[in-house]
NUVO-983234 format. One record per atom (N, C-alpha, C, O): residue number from 1; x, y, z; residue in one letter; atom name. Coordinates in pm, 1 decimal, always signed. Layout:
 resi       c1       c2       c3 resn name
  NUM        X        Y        Z    A   CA
...
// end
This chain:
 resi       c1       c2       c3 resn name
    1   -594.9  +1800.5   +322.4    R    N
    1   -560.2  +1686.6   +382.6    R   CA
    1   -417.7  +1677.4   +467.4    R    C
    1   -337.3  +1770.6   +469.1    R    O
    2   -401.3  +1574.6   +524.9    A    N
    2   -298.2  +1520.9   +603.6    A   CA
    2   -203.9  +1433.3   +496.3    A    C
    2    -93.9  +1389.9   +530.4    A    O
    3   -261.1  +1411.8   +359.4    A    N
    3   -190.2  +1325.5   +250.7    A   CA
    3    -42.9  +1370.6   +236.6    A    C
    3    -36.3  +1493.5   +240.2    A    O
    4    +76.9  +1310.9   +221.9    D    N
    4   +179.6  +1371.1   +137.8    D   CA
    4   +183.8  +1356.3     +8.2    D    C
    4   +241.0  +1441.8    -59.4    D    O
    5   +110.7  +1220.4    -64.3    E    N
    5    +91.2  +1184.9   -177.5    E   CA
    5    -40.2  +1104.5   -204.8    E    C
    5   -108.8  +1049.1   -119.0    E    O
    6    -64.9  +1108.3   -350.4    V    N
    6   -178.6  +1047.1   -376.7    V   CA
    6   -111.8   +913.8   -493.5    V    C
    6    -56.3   +939.3   -600.4    V    O
    7   -128.8   +815.5   -454.3    I    N
    7   -110.2   +701.4   -541.1    I   CA
    7   -207.9   +620.7   -575.7    I    C
    7   -298.1   +597.1   -495.3    I    O
    8   -206.1   +557.8   -717.3    R    N
    8   -263.2   +470.2   -799.0    R   CA
    8   -264.0   +342.9   -770.7    R    C
    8   -156.8   +282.6   -774.4    R    O
    9   -390.5   +270.7   -734.6    V    N
    9   -375.7   +125.6   -723.2    V   CA
    9   -325.9    +70.3   -822.3    V    C
    9   -356.9   +136.8   -921.1    V    O
   10   -255.7    -29.4   -853.9    N    N
   10   -253.1   -131.5   -990.7    N   CA
   10   -265.2   -259.8   -933.1    N    C
   10   -184.5   -299.5   -849.0    N    O
   11   -380.1   -341.2   -980.9    G    N
   11   -426.7   -502.8   -953.0    G   CA
   11   -533.4   -496.4   -857.2    G    C
   11   -613.6   -407.9   -827.5    G    O
   12   -514.5   -606.7   -819.0    D    N
   12   -642.9   -667.6   -742.4    D   CA
   12   -606.9   -704.0   -621.1    D    C
   12   -699.6   -730.6   -544.6    D    O
   13   -486.6   -714.0   -576.3    S    N
   13   -433.4   -800.4   -431.9    S   CA
   13   -502.9   -709.0   -359.3    S    C
   13   -518.2   -778.8   -259.1    S    O
   14   -556.7   -606.5   -332.7    M    N
   14   -622.9   -560.8   -193.0    M   CA
   14   -752.2   -529.7   -202.1    M    C
   14   -821.9   -465.4   -123.6    M    O
   15   -783.1   -587.5   -318.7    E    N
   15   -964.7   -619.6   -307.0    E   CA
   15  -1005.8   -715.1   -188.8    E    C
   15   -950.3   -817.7   -149.5    E    O
   16  -1126.0   -648.0   -140.8    P    N
   16  -1234.4   -547.8   -191.4    P   CA
   16  -1192.8   -405.5   -144.4    P    C
   16  -1236.0   -307.5   -205.0    P    O
   17  -1122.5   -394.1    -53.9    E    N
   17  -1085.6   -234.5     +2.8    E   CA
   17  -1050.1   -159.8   -108.0    E    C
   17  -1114.8    -60.4   -141.0    E    O
   18   -932.6   -207.0   -181.0    Y    N
   18   -922.5   -105.5   -273.7    Y   CA
   18   -876.6   -193.0   -389.1    Y    C
   18   -797.4   -287.2   -390.6    Y    O
   19   -948.9   -135.5   -486.2    S    N
   19   -930.8   -205.0   -673.1    S   CA
   19   -837.8   -121.4   -749.1    S    C
   19   -779.5    -20.6   -709.2    S    O
   20   -831.8   -177.1   -864.1    D    N
   20   -709.6   -150.2   -955.5    D   CA
   20   -819.8    -47.1  -1019.5    D    C
   20   -933.5    -68.3  -1061.7    D    O
   21   -726.2    +96.9  -1008.5    G    N
   21   -752.8   +235.6  -1050.6    G   CA
   21   -809.0   +331.0   -952.5    G    C
   21   -851.1   +444.2   -976.4    G    O
   22   -804.3   +272.9   -844.6    D    N
   22   -822.2   +355.4   -710.5    D   CA
   22   -733.6   +435.4   -682.7    D    C
   22   -621.6   +417.5   -730.6    D    O
   23   -757.8   +538.9   -602.7    Y    N
   23   -642.4   +649.2   -561.6    Y   CA
   23   -621.7   +624.4   -388.8    Y    C
   23   -717.6   +623.8   -311.7    Y    O
   24   -529.2   +611.6   -360.7    V    N
   24   -519.9   +642.1   -206.9    V   CA
   24   -447.7   +741.0   -151.3    V    C
   24   -333.5   +764.7   -190.5    V    O
   25   -503.7   +806.7    -58.0    Y    N
   25   -390.3   +884.5    +22.2    Y   CA
   25   -295.0   +842.8   +112.9    Y    C
   25   -317.1   +769.3   +209.1    Y    O
   26   -162.1   +902.4    +73.5    V    N
   26    -45.1   +839.6   +169.9    V   CA
   26    +18.1   +921.4   +244.6    V    C
   26    +34.8  +1030.3   +189.7    V    O
   27    +83.2   +908.6   +404.5    K    N
   27   +120.1  +1006.5   +480.8    K   CA
   27   +251.6   +899.9   +476.3    K    C
   27   +254.9   +779.0   +499.1    K    O
   28   +370.0  +1004.7   +433.3    H    N
   28   +501.1   +965.0   +465.5    H   CA
   28   +527.1   +917.9   +589.4    H    C
   28   +486.9   +991.9   +679.1    H    O
   29   +585.4   +811.5   +625.8    A    N
   29   +653.8   +730.8   +711.6    A   CA
   29   +759.7   +626.2   +699.7    A    C
   29   +769.2   +565.8   +592.9    A    O
   30   +832.1   +601.5   +788.9    P    N
   30   +933.2   +509.9   +750.8    P   CA
   30   +921.2   +390.2   +787.1    P    C
   30   +991.7   +295.5   +752.1    P    O
   31   +765.7   +389.3   +910.7    S    N
   31   +735.1   +232.8   +916.3    S   CA
   31   +597.3   +257.2   +924.4    S    C
   31   +554.4   +371.2   +906.9    S    O
   32   +511.5   +148.0   +952.8    V    N
   32   +373.7   +117.8  +1005.2    V   CA
   32   +371.5    +17.4  +1114.9    V    C
   32   +462.7    -57.3  +1150.3    V    O
   33   +230.5    +30.8  +1170.4    Q    N
   33   +229.4    -74.9  +1295.2    Q   CA
   33   +159.4   -202.4  +1217.4    Q    C
   33    +99.0   -194.8  +1110.4    Q    O
   34   +177.8   -301.8  +1283.0    P    N
   34   +124.2   -423.0  +1233.8    P   CA
   34    -32.9   -413.6  +1221.6    P    C
   34   -100.9   -385.7  +1320.4    P    O
   35    -82.8   -435.0  +1110.9    G    N
   35   -205.6   -469.9  +1070.7    G   CA
   35   -277.6   -315.5  +1002.2    G    C
   35   -388.5   -295.8   +952.6    G    O
   36   -184.7   -241.6  +1020.6    E    N
   36   -189.4   -114.4   +903.2    E   CA
   36   -160.4   -141.1   +748.6    E    C
   36    -96.9   -241.5   +716.4    E    O
   37   -204.4    -56.2   +658.6    I    N
   37   -182.3    -73.2   +485.4    I   CA
   37   -101.2    +28.4   +474.4    I    C
   37   -122.2   +147.5   +497.3    I    O
   38    +25.2    -43.8   +425.5    G    N
   38   +117.0    +68.9   +387.9    G   CA
   38   +209.3    +69.0   +268.5    G    C
   38   +213.0    -36.5   +205.2    G    O
   39   +277.4   +160.0   +230.5    I    N
   39   +329.0   +187.1    +54.7    I   CA
   39   +444.1   +121.3    +94.2    I    C
   39   +500.8   +163.7   +194.9    I    O
   40   +504.2     -3.2    +17.2    F    N
   40   +640.6    -35.2    +32.8    F   CA
   40   +716.9    -85.3    -86.0    F    C
   40   +658.9   -161.7   -163.2    F    O
   41   +844.2    -49.3   -109.3    M    N
   41   +944.3    -62.7   -214.1    M   CA
   41  +1004.2   -182.2   -191.4    M    C
   41  +1051.0   -194.6    -78.2    M    O
   42  +1018.5   -288.3   -277.3    H    N
   42  +1144.9   -376.7   -269.8    H   CA
   42  +1185.2   -365.9   -459.2    H    C
   42  +1125.2   -379.5   -565.8    H    O
   43  +1310.7   -336.3   -415.0    G    N
   43  +1379.3   -290.5   -571.2    G   CA
   43  +1307.8   -194.0   -617.8    G    C
   43  +1253.0   -106.9   -550.2    G    O
   44  +1305.0   -207.7   -758.2    N    N
   44  +1199.3   -109.2   -839.6    N   CA
   44  +1050.0   -124.1   -802.0    N    C
   44   +976.5    -25.5   -807.2    N    O
   45  +1005.5   -240.6   -765.6    E    N
   45   +869.5   -245.0   -761.5    E   CA
   45   +782.0   -199.5   -603.1    E    C
   45   +823.5   -214.9   -488.2    E    O
   46   +656.3   -143.0   -647.9    G    N
   46   +601.9    -58.1   -522.5    G   CA
   46   +477.7   -179.5   -531.7    G    C
   46   +434.8   -244.5   -627.0    G    O
   47   +443.7   -176.9   -391.5    Y    N
   47   +326.5   -247.5   -337.1    Y   CA
   47   +254.1   -167.2   -200.7    Y    C
   47   +302.4   -122.2    -96.8    Y    O
   48   +156.0   -171.2   -239.2    I    N
   48    +34.7   -163.9   -121.0    I   CA
   48     +1.7   -284.7    -27.7    I    C
   48    -73.3   -374.1    -66.9    I    O
   49    +43.2   -285.7    +62.5    K    N
   49     +0.9   -411.4   +176.8    K   CA
   49    -37.6   -366.8   +310.7    K    C
   49    -27.0   -254.9   +360.8    K    O
   50    -88.3   -485.1   +363.5    K    N
   50    -96.5   -489.7   +507.7    K   CA
   50    +11.4   -547.5   +588.6    K    C
   50    +36.2   -667.9   +594.3    K    O
   51    +82.6   -442.0   +659.2    Y    N
   51   +233.9   -507.6   +734.5    Y   CA
   51   +171.3   -601.4   +848.8    Y    C
   51    +80.3   -578.6   +928.5    Y    O
   52   +235.0   -691.7   +833.1    M    N
   52   +229.5   -764.9   +974.3    M   CA
   52   +362.6   -777.2  +1000.3    M    C
   52   +447.1   -743.4   +917.3    M    O
   53   +403.4   -844.8  +1161.1    K    N
   53   +526.0   -870.2  +1153.7    K   CA
   53   +627.7   -975.9  +1066.0    K    C
   53   +750.2   -969.5  +1055.8    K    O
   54   +533.4  -1075.6  +1006.2    D    N
   54   +597.4  -1186.4   +946.7    D   CA
   54   +577.8  -1164.1   +795.6    D    C
   54   +583.5  -1259.1   +717.5    D    O
   55   +554.1  -1034.9   +754.0    G    N
   55   +549.2  -1022.5   +587.4    G   CA
   55   +444.6   -907.2   +594.8    G    C
   55   +413.5   -840.8   +693.6    G    O
   56   +385.7   -896.7   +435.2    L    N
   56   +332.5   -815.1   +374.0    L   CA
   56   +230.2   -898.4   +325.7    L    C
   56   +255.2  -1004.9   +269.2    L    O
   57    +94.0   -847.8   +348.6    Y    N
   57    -37.2   -959.5   +313.6    Y   CA
   57   -103.4   -856.7   +227.4    Y    C
   57   -115.3   -738.0   +257.9    Y    O
   58   -148.7   -917.0   +108.9    S    N
   58   -279.2   -875.6    +58.5    S   CA
   58   -454.1   -904.6   +123.6    S    C
   58   -493.4  -1009.8   +174.1    S    O
   59   -510.4   -816.9   +109.2    L    N
   59   -645.3   -853.3   +139.4    L   CA
   59   -758.6   -958.5    +41.3    L    C
   59   -868.5  -1007.3    +67.9    L    O
   60   -680.0   -963.0    -67.3    N    N
   60   -750.8  -1071.2   -145.0    N   CA
   60   -672.3  -1186.4   -107.6    N    C
   60   -549.6  -1178.3   -104.0    N    O
   61   -743.5  -1310.5    -74.9    P    N
   61   -721.5  -1457.3    -18.9    P   CA
   61   -658.6  -1512.0   -147.2    P    C
   61   -597.8  -1618.0   -132.6    P    O
   62   -661.7  -1462.0   -264.5    A    N
   62   -581.0  -1528.1   -380.0    A   CA
   62   -439.0  -1522.6   -393.6    A    C
   62   -363.5  -1588.7   -464.9    A    O
   63   -414.7  -1420.8   -302.4    Y    N
   63   -253.5  -1390.3   -327.6    Y   CA
   63   -187.6  -1412.4   -193.8    Y    C
   63   -229.6  -1358.1    -91.7    Y    O
   64    -89.1  -1488.8   -196.0    P    N
   64     +0.8  -1564.5    -66.2    P   CA
   64    +89.5  -1447.2     +4.3    P    C
   64   +141.8  -1373.4    -79.3    P    O
   65   +115.4  -1416.9   +128.4    P    N
   65   +208.9  -1362.5   +170.7    P   CA
   65   +323.0  -1296.1   +115.9    P    C
   65   +391.0  -1367.7    +42.5    P    O
   66   +364.4  -1172.2   +132.4    M    N
   66   +530.5  -1149.7    +74.4    M   CA
   66   +625.2  -1180.8   +194.1    M    C
   66   +596.4  -1117.0   +295.3    M    O
   67   +740.3  -1271.4   +206.0    R    N
   67   +797.5  -1257.7   +295.0    R   CA
   67   +945.2  -1231.8   +272.5    R    C
   67  +1000.0  -1279.5   +173.2    R    O
   68  +1019.6  -1149.9   +370.4    F    N
   68  +1168.2  -1104.8   +326.7    F   CA
   68  +1267.8  -1132.6   +440.8    F    C
   68  +1244.6  -1092.6   +554.9    F    O
   69  +1368.1  -1194.9   +412.0    N    N
   69  +1483.9  -1195.4   +495.4    N   CA
   69  +1548.1  -1081.4   +502.6    N    C
   69  +1522.2   -989.3   +425.2    N    O
   70  +1633.7  -1073.6   +590.1    G    N
   70  +1725.6   -950.0   +683.6    G   CA
   70  +1777.3   -863.0   +553.2    G    C
   70  +1775.6   -741.0   +536.8    G    O
   71  +1825.5   -971.6   +463.1    G    N
   71  +1910.8   -884.8   +343.3    G   CA
   71  +1864.4   -824.0   +271.5    G    C
   71  +1920.8   -744.7   +196.1    G    O
   72  +1709.6   -856.3   +281.6    D    N
   72  +1638.7   -780.9   +129.9    D   CA
   72  +1602.9   -642.2   +168.1    D    C
   72  +1580.1   -604.1   +282.9    D    O
   73  +1600.0   -563.6    +49.3    S    N
   73  +1589.0   -434.2    +83.0    S   CA
   73  +1450.5   -386.8    +85.3    S    C
   73  +1413.7   -336.3    -20.8    S    O
   74  +1354.2   -391.0   +191.8    L    N
   74  +1239.3   -361.4   +186.2    L   CA
   74  +1192.7   -203.5   +265.6    L    C
   74  +1201.8   -182.2   +386.5    L    O
   75  +1152.2   -125.0   +182.2    I    N
   75  +1125.5    +30.4   +247.8    I   CA
   75   +998.2    +63.8   +243.0    I    C
   75   +929.3    +58.9   +141.1    I    O
   76   +957.7   +102.6   +363.3    C    N
   76   +842.2   +152.4   +381.4    C   CA
   76   +820.0   +306.3   +311.5    C    C
   76   +911.5   +388.1   +321.2    C    O
   77   +705.7   +338.1   +247.4    R    N
   77   +749.1   +481.1   +214.0    R   CA
   77   +633.1   +533.8   +281.6    R    C
   77   +635.9   +656.7   +286.9    R    O
   78   +539.7   +484.6   +331.0    G    N
   78   +424.5   +547.4   +402.6    G   CA
   78   +292.2   +474.5   +439.1    G    C
   78   +265.6   +358.4   +408.2    G    O
   79   +215.3   +557.3   +507.6    K    N
   79    +94.8   +474.1   +559.4    K   CA
   79    -41.1   +502.2   +456.9    K    C
   79    -61.5   +620.4   +429.2    K    O
   80   -114.9   +421.5   +411.5    V    N
   80   -233.8   +461.7   +359.3    V   CA
   80   -355.8   +527.8   +461.7    V    C
   80   -433.2   +466.4   +535.1    V    O
   81   -346.5   +643.0   +444.1    I    N
   81   -483.5   +693.8   +557.5    I   CA
   81   -652.2   +725.0   +459.6    I    C
   81   -739.6   +794.6   +511.5    I    O
   82   -664.2   +685.5   +372.3    G    N
   82   -792.7   +703.6   +333.1    G   CA
   82   -772.7   +640.5   +142.3    G    C
   82   -665.6   +613.1    +88.2    G    O
   83   -883.6   +634.8    +92.1    K    N
   83   -901.2   +609.9    -33.0    K   CA
   83   -983.7   +715.3    -97.2    K    C
   83  -1100.4   +746.6    -73.9    K    O
   84   -883.4   +772.5   -198.4    A    N
   84   -974.2   +936.0   -269.8    A   CA
   84  -1119.0   +882.1   -345.2    A    C
   84  -1127.4   +766.1   -385.6    A    O
   85  -1210.5   +961.4   -356.6    E    N
   85  -1315.6   +955.8   -410.1    E   CA
   85  -1304.9  +1018.6   -521.6    E    C
   85  -1242.7  +1124.8   -518.9    E    O
   86  -1364.2   +969.5   -655.9    K    N
   86  -1391.1  +1026.1   -742.6    K   CA
   86  -1374.8  +1135.7   -790.2    K    C
   86  -1301.3  +1169.3   -883.0    K    O
   87  -1468.0  +1216.9   -705.4    K    N
   87  -1494.6  +1363.2   -741.0    K   CA
   87  -1413.2  +1419.3   -665.9    K    C
   87  -1434.7  +1539.7   -679.9    K    O
   88  -1310.0  +1400.5   -574.6    D    N
   88  -1164.5  +1418.1   -531.8    D   CA
   88  -1094.6  +1461.7   -622.6    D    C
   88  -1032.5  +1567.7   -614.8    D    O
   89  -1095.1  +1364.6   -748.8    M    N
   89   -966.5  +1368.2   -819.5    M   CA
   89   -972.1  +1446.1   -960.1    M    C
   89  -1068.7  +1422.4  -1032.7    M    O
   90   -881.1  +1531.3   -999.7    M    N
   90   -868.6  +1595.8  -1086.4    M   CA
   90   -902.2  +1522.8  -1215.8    M    C
   90   -881.7  +1401.8  -1206.5    M    O
   91   -952.5  +1567.1  -1345.0    P    N
   91   -960.8  +1486.1  -1468.5    P   CA
   91   -806.1  +1478.1  -1504.4    P    C
   91   -725.3  +1545.8  -1440.8    P    O
   92   -774.3  +1410.5  -1587.4    E    N
   92   -662.6  +1356.5  -1637.4    E   CA
   92   -675.3  +1445.7  -1774.0    E    C
   92   -590.9  +1434.8  -1862.9    E    O
// end
């Protein structure tokens, strides 16, 4: 596959598309386009979110957008390019 890494989803903020415990394929990239789902780091916390020019959005409407100012250290780690199927994952 074209993925550089596989990351486990933690939490329900990206439901219904990505649920807690799902694994997603990530292609490393320094940025993503508006409307794309990416992996972002803010401090020591990692997030899977939909990038928009005015912030990071959850797909679950129960969560408000995350907005950052120019002084915040928000880093894009890559673009989510798919969800791993259970049959694709090795047993733990």
